[in-house]
C-alpha positions as a printed Julia matrix, in Angstrom:
118×3 Matrix{Float64}:
   5.33  -14.96   -7.17
   6.73  -12.1    -9.19
   6.53   -8.61   -7.74
   4.46   -7.3   -10.67
   1.77   -9.94  -10.08
   1.72   -9.24   -6.35
   1.57   -5.48   -7.01
  -1.47   -5.96   -9.24
  -3.16   -8.17   -6.65
  -2.54   -5.56   -3.94
  -3.95   -2.79   -6.14
  -7.08   -4.88   -6.85
  -7.57   -5.49   -3.13
  -7.36   -1.76   -2.4
  -9.8    -0.92   -5.18
 -12.23   -3.53   -3.89
 -12.66   -1.46   -0.7
 -12.74    1.86   -2.56
  -9.23    2.92   -1.53
  -8.29    6.23   -3.13
  -5.24    7.99   -4.56
  -3.26    4.8    -5.11
   0.39    5.39   -5.99
   3.07    2.81   -6.64
   6.62    3.85   -5.81
   9.26    1.91   -7.76
  12.39    1.81   -5.6
  14.26   -0.81   -7.63
  16.83    1.7    -8.91
  17.57    3.18   -5.48
  20.38    1.3    -3.76
  19.62    2.58   -0.25
  15.96    1.47   -0.33
  15.0    -1.31    2.06
  12.38   -2.7    -0.34
  11.6    -2.71   -4.07
   8.14   -1.13   -4.06
   5.76    0.91   -1.96
   2.03    0.96   -2.6
   0.46    4.02   -0.99
  -3.26    4.69   -0.72
  -5.84    6.21    1.58
  -9.24    5.62    3.08
 -11.59    8.35    4.24
 -11.93    7.21    7.86
 -10.05    4.97   10.31
 -12.73    2.33    9.74
 -12.11    2.39    5.99
  -8.33    2.36    6.52
  -8.75   -0.86    8.54
 -11.1    -2.34    5.94
  -8.6    -1.64    3.15
  -5.72   -3.16    5.13
  -7.84   -6.23    5.97
  -8.77   -6.55    2.29
  -5.12   -6.42    1.23
  -4.17   -9.16    3.69
  -7.13  -11.42    2.85
  -7.18  -10.84   -0.93
  -3.45  -11.47   -1.38
  -3.71  -14.65    0.68
  -6.69  -15.91   -1.35
  -5.64  -14.78   -4.83
  -1.86  -14.95   -4.64
  -1.18  -17.37   -1.8
   0.96  -14.76   -0.06
   0.84  -13.7     3.59
   2.51  -10.57    4.93
   5.75  -10.79    6.86
   4.39   -8.23    9.32
   1.83   -5.45    9.7
   1.44   -2.56   12.11
  -0.83    0.4    12.82
  -4.23   -1.06   13.57
  -4.35    0.54   17.02
  -5.24    4.02   15.74
  -5.75    3.18   12.04
  -4.23    6.43   10.81
  -1.37    4.65    9.01
  -1.29    0.89    8.59
   1.77   -0.64    6.98
   1.8    -4.17    5.6
   5.19   -5.75    4.83
   5.42   -8.29    2.01
   9.23   -8.29    1.97
   9.85   -6.66   -1.41
   6.63   -4.63   -1.25
   5.41   -2.4     1.59
   1.76   -1.32    1.52
   0.93    1.98    3.27
  -2.75    2.65    3.98
  -3.31    6.16    5.3
  -6.08    8.33    6.64
  -6.02   11.6     4.64
  -4.55   13.75    7.46
  -1.73   11.3     8.14
  -0.9    11.01    4.45
  -0.74   14.78    4.11
   1.48   15.0     7.19
   3.99   12.25    6.31
   4.04   12.82    2.54
   5.78    9.5     2.05
   5.78    9.73   -1.75
   7.82   12.93   -1.57
  10.47   11.24    0.58
  11.32    9.11   -2.44
  11.07   11.8    -5.13
  13.89   10.17   -7.1
  11.83    6.97   -7.47
   9.38    6.31  -10.28
   5.84    7.17   -9.1
   2.81    5.72  -10.87
  -0.67    7.0   -10.03
  -3.53    4.52  -10.34
  -6.88    5.98  -11.33
  -9.63    5.8    -8.7
 -12.5     3.44   -9.47
 -15.92    4.88   -8.74
């Protein structure tokens, strides 16, 4: 599956659980990057963070036939990362996102903000 199709599927899965402030980070032009894309979003509570991460894993399996290579962070559900090889999905609680500011770490990458769906 092409990265663009998987990216769109991931975004849809986040929106399905009302994930907010979705940003895609295009790392394809950065040689030192360990992946091609990040998808960063947030939920309002640890419960919603878990629900978004679960949705990403289930939705991509059902709609794209893709399972993650690995995932981590369910223990405290402040920052769950899901690894799809060329795409890493970061689901944050608001405080953790503000603290780590992951988008700013890659300020030379192309950032695309996805409008929230209400």
